[in-house]
MARKE-371649 format. One line per 5 residues: their letters; for each residue x, y, z of C-alpha. Coordinates in pm, whole numbers, plus 50000, padded with zeros to 5 digits. Last residue first. Layout:
<recs>
A) X Y Z; ...
</recs>
This chain:
<recs>
KRAAL) 53991 58111 46669; 53660 57950 46750; 53662 58073 47118; 53672 58436 47002; 53362 58374 46775
IEAPQ) 53163 58214 47051; 53238 58496 47296; 53145 58760 47019; 52814 58593 46989; 52719 58703 47345
VLQGT) 52655 58455 47623; 52420 58601 47888; 52400 58527 48249; 52077 58582 48441; 52140 58255 48635
QNSWN) 51784 58110 48645; 51875 57758 48586; 51564 57592 48744; 51414 57537 48404; 51572 57800 48160
NKTYT) 51823 58079 48197; 52152 57909 48158; 52019 57671 47897; 51872 57968 47692; 52200 58158 47706
AVAAL) 52398 57865 47575; 52117 57818 47304; 52148 58177 47210; 52528 58198 47200; 52535 57887 46972
DTDSL) 52272 58034 46753; 52458 58366 46733; 52783 58202 46641; 52632 57995 46378; 52573 57632 46390
AKWSP) 52811 57396 46215; 53040 57403 46505; 52816 57188 46716; 53041 56909 46804; 52874 56583 46925
MAGGV) 52815 56482 47284; 52925 56144 47421; 53157 56131 47131; 53455 55992 47339; 53514 56319 47505
AGNLL) 53248 56597 47480; 53185 56813 47186; 53430 57061 47025; 53217 57374 46982; 52936 57315 47231
ITIQK) 53190 57150 47476; 53426 57450 47460; 53127 57698 47486; 53007 57532 47816; 53351 57578 47983
QHDAD) 53423 57913 47825; 53118 58066 48000; 53296 58078 48335; 52987 58174 48546; 52928 57823 48595
LVIAS) 52548 57719 48579; 52592 57525 48259; 52893 57358 48370; 52748 57268 48709; 52438 57125 48554
GDLPK) 52127 57206 48750; 51901 57149 48452; 52134 57046 48173; 52090 56669 48244; 52357 56422 48140
IPGAG) 52277 56184 47866; 52372 55826 47997; 52014 55733 48072; 51801 56043 47983; 51845 56417 48008
KGNAQ) 51669 56639 48258; 51648 56950 48036; 51271 56950 48035; 51259 56929 47642; 51487 56630 47669
HCAAC) 51871 56618 47666; 51894 56387 47372; 51622 56504 47127; 51602 56843 47291; 51937 56950 47169
NAAYV) 51918 57027 46798; 51581 57149 46682; 51424 57227 47024; 51752 57393 47150; 51775 57607 46850
KEGRA) 51422 57730 46877; 51467 57802 47257; 51786 57982 47191; 51612 58232 46963; 51366 58320 47233
KLDVL) 51632 58316 47501; 51870 58543 47306; 51602 58795 47250; 51488 58817 47603; 51839 58827 47725
TWVKA) 51932 59125 47514; 52185 59084 47231; 52515 59281 47172; 52609 59281 46813; 52967 59209 46748
PDDLR) 52889 58872 46582; 52691 59083 46324; 52421 58826 46230; 52457 58633 45918; 52137 58430 46001
AAAEK) 51909 58645 45798; 52141 58614 45502; 52114 58234 45528; 51729 58264 45547; 51739 58479 45227
SKVAV) 51955 58238 45048; 51734 57948 45166; 51430 58117 45020; 51595 58192 44675; 51735 57843 44653
WATYD) 51395 57700 44708; 51243 57917 44428; 51522 57798 44189; 51449 57435 44301; 51076 57483 44230
AASVV) 51162 57606 43885; 51400 57329 43798; 51147 57069 43927; 51193 56900 44256; 51398 56601 44409
KVHIP) 51387 56590 44786; 51663 56387 44934; 51597 56270 45297; 51868 56102 45493; 51808 55946 45839
MYAHE) 52053 55940 46142; 51843 55816 46436; 51941 55452 46404; 52300 55525 46457; 52235 55700 46787
KGCLE) 52451 55451 46999; 52734 55488 46762; 52841 55509 46399; 52753 55163 46266; 52790 55248 45886
QCQGY) 52487 55263 45668; 52362 55602 45755; 51999 55624 45633; 51812 55648 45318; 51489 55824 45182
YDGIK) 51369 55958 44860; 51109 56227 44812; 50981 56288 44462; 51040 56415 44106; 51166 56142 43876
EARFW) 51491 56127 43673; 51742 56155 43963; 52084 56193 43842; 52338 56074 44091; 52699 56111 44200
TDRVF) 52973 55973 44428; 53278 56130 44612; 53537 56099 44873; 53714 56330 45097; 53918 56188 45386
GPIAD) 54008 56318 45736; 53709 56161 45897; 53543 55908 45663; 53210 55935 45502; 53152 55606 45316
QKIGL) 52957 55633 44990; 52627 55456 44898; 52434 55579 44596; 52182 55415 44366; 51939 55686 44391
SNVAF) 51657 55467 44507; 51892 55318 44779; 51998 55638 44940; 52323 55590 45125; 52569 55840 45288
AHIVD) 52800 55634 45510; 52952 55726 45846; 53292 55669 45993; 53360 55866 46317; 53394 56241 46420
NATTI) 53372 56508 46173; 53297 56307 45853; 53353 56335 45468; 53151 56290 45166; 53139 56479 44831
IRVKK) 52814 56428 44645; 52803 56528 44278; 52471 56605 44131; 52384 56546 43770; 52062 56719 43697
NVPVV) 51755 56550 43558; 51541 56669 43857; 51659 56954 44074; 51814 56895 44434; 51691 56945 44785
MPNDV) 51858 56785 45089; 51598 56770 45358; 51597 57005 45657; 51377 56915 45965; 51408 56533 45902
KLLYN) 51150 56259 45865; 51299 55912 45848; 51215 55785 46201; 50852 55723 46102; 50802 55825 45727
DPVDV) 50470 55658 45690; 50376 55796 46028; 50212 55512 46241; 49835 55539 46282; 49690 55273 46510
GKPGG) 49738 55410 46853; 50067 55528 47003; 50384 55556 46804; 50719 55447 46972; 50797 55372 47323
NNSME) 50837 55722 47465; 51186 55790 47329; 51057 55691 46974; 50792 55949 46994; 51034 56202 47120
RQAND) 51242 56128 46817; 50941 56165 46594; 50868 56508 46739; 51229 56607 46703; 51245 56544 46323
LTSVF) 51583 56369 46270; 51852 56632 46186; 51971 56799 45866; 52223 57081 45916; 52252 57365 45674
AIGEG) 52462 57537 45417; 52384 57743 45097; 52687 57900 44953; 52627 57784 44599; 52255 57741 44528
EGKIY) 52289 57693 44155; 52621 57523 44092; 52913 57454 44325; 52969 57428 44716; 52612 57354 44834
DYGWK) 52714 57248 45187; 52495 56981 45361; 52570 56867 45718; 52418 56533 45834; 52299 56433 46170
WQMGT) 52411 56192 46461; 52702 56218 46531; 52824 56405 46225; 52844 56301 45867; 52933 56584 45635
TKITL) 52782 56602 45291; 52935 56840 45036; 52709 56923 44750; 52810 56977 44390; 52558 57065 44128
DASTT) 52570 57049 43743; 52842 56775 43751; 53065 56748 43463; 53281 56470 43607; 53163 56250 43886
DKQAV) 53240 55925 43702; 53278 55681 44004; 52927 55515 43951; 52991 55461 43585; 53311 55260 43654
LIKTA) 53121 55032 43900; 52848 54989 43643; 53079 54879 43376; 53275 54667 43614; 52969 54473 43727
PLAMA) 52869 54422 43360; 53216 54272 43275; 53260 54086 43610; 52964 53851 43598; 53024 53709 43250
IVILF) 53406 53698 43340; 53329 53505 43655; 53111 53251 43462; 53378 53210 43191; 53637 53134 43457
PVVTW) 53397 52886 43626; 53362 52700 43297; 53736 52701 43202; 53876 52553 43528; 53606 52288 43596
AIEVL) 53619 52200 43217; 53989 52163 43188; 54021 51939 43487; 53744 51730 43376; 53895 51683 43024
TSEHF) 54245 51595 43171; 54082 51317 43397; 54266 51196 43699; 54320 50900 43931; 54041 50648 43887
NAAKH) 53882 50394 44104; 53507 50365 44055; 53280 50287 44347; 53046 49986 44307; 52689 49999 44194
GVSKR) 52453 49702 44287; 52128 49865 44364; 52195 49909 44721; 52545 50064 44666; 52395 50393 44530
HKWIS) 52480 50505 44176; 52155 50655 44065; 52069 50805 44402; 52400 50970 44490; 52464 51067 44128
YFMVS) 52121 51219 44097; 52168 51416 44420; 52508 51546 44307; 52400 51623 43946; 52083 51806 44083
FVAIF) 52290 51979 44343; 52535 52137 44094; 52281 52228 43828; 52027 52389 44072; 52300 52595 44264
IVICI) 52467 52698 43941; 52135 52811 43802; 52046 52997 44121; 52383 53173 44130; 52339 53278 43764
IMIFW) 51987 53400 43833; 52105 53603 44129; 52394 53750 43927; 52146 53877 43663; 51897 53991 43944
HLWHQ) 52139 54208 44114; 52308 54330 43795; 51961 54440 43668; 51892 54628 43996; 52234 54781 44003
GEAIK) 52190 54905 43649; 51848 55061 43735; 52010 55231 44033; 52288 55369 43803; 52026 55492 43557
TVAPH) 51850 55681 43844; 51494 55666 43981; 51520 55290 44104; 51223 55145 44320; 51382 55019 44646
LNLQN) 51521 54679 44626; 51302 54368 44647; 51137 54185 44943; 50937 54468 45096; 50679 54344 45338
VAPGG) 50541 54703 45388; 50752 54945 45160; 51078 55121 45246; 51158 55455 45096; 51091 55657 44779
PLDKV) 50716 55621 44824; 50667 55497 45170; 50431 55201 45184; 50163 55208 45453; 50151 55104 45819
AYAAT) 49808 55117 45975; 49898 54958 46313; 49674 54670 46397; 49939 54427 46281; 50146 54525 46571
SAWAA) 49872 54484 46818; 49790 54143 46680; 50145 54029 46684; 50180 54128 47045; 49845 53960 47127
VFALT) 49952 53639 46938; 50288 53628 47126; 50107 53691 47451; 49865 53409 47383; 50150 53173 47285
MAARR) 50328 53262 47610; 50019 53204 47813; 49961 52865 47647; 50324 52771 47704; 50301 52856 48076
AMSQT) 49979 52666 48103; 50121 52360 47932; 50425 52373 48184; 50188 52407 48474; 49986 52112 48341
MKSIT) 50292 51890 48293; 50408 51994 48642; 50085 51891 48799; 50076 51561 48597; 50420 51481 48728
KSVNM) 50325 51570 49085; 50015 51345 49061; 50218 51060 48922; 50474 51091 49192; 50194 51091 49457
TIVKI) 50033 50789 49313; 50354 50601 49296; 50424 50687 49651; 50077 50574 49772; 50098 50257 49573
AEM) 50433 50180 49739; 50292 50239 50091; 50004 50003 50005
</recs>
């Protein structure tokens, strides 16, 4: 009887464990289904010029180079598939047809001149067949001569600087950063509800604008680490390396918005470094150049001008929202490894040079990027704003002349 009781107890425990295990698995399955259903509920749509829902192929090509890359991709893919099918078909046929169970015996031979020639010549011809069109496209990609427009793109952690250095719009320069509203959306766990912006984490405050059917030369470099300027629909990808200048080009044949991202792992904010190239008509481009030129002229403030606290704070608030709030937060509290500005000893210090040095040169190890691309007045304004916002009511003003002196 005692043995029966022990057996019964063991069986009961086993059944109980199995039941608990099944319950856990059922709960995990339900959680997975719920998560999938909540994701599926988002009204995600294709983004013209960018990624599409369930995209399996390359982005639609809008340049001859991109079209050539698409053709080359499928040409080599087909060759690889044919080789795969041929090799494995022969292998499986040989294994099946000449198996020992039907009486076949292994042949014993040393060499075959015909086979040696065949498996040398055939792969050589295949490589040549792939290399010739690939070389043609590669050479075309590097032909940056006779460009109608030249734009220098500078990779910075984690934004892009665009300088129009030749052609219509020469002298225009600006920084392109991920839209602050979308960055805050990401910081708060992503889009809420069922409507996800089609350009989520691809929207920028200042897109690169170029005219349609014009050859645009892109010169790449970087201020800090290696970045890569890449827009799939345009067929371009060029590394941006500190201390080096490299170039590529494109000629967009269709008006529209085309998106890319930095394609080198450039640090913790790598996912927040999108590229937006806006292709417009010649007339619209001329109008855009006129607007940007006026904006640039308006920003060319006299560095000797002495600003009031009210005016500097108002301007600094806009600069902070566009460039600083994504990391330091709108409330100045920072997040994770990002240090807060509210109550910061450096911000509160009466020695303005400490904060100015960080603004111009960044922090050690890339913890904070350099903001040299901003004007003297913008930097003075944002420094003044941080010194006189939140609980930082210091009453201190940083004038543009101080920034100009620190640059020298």
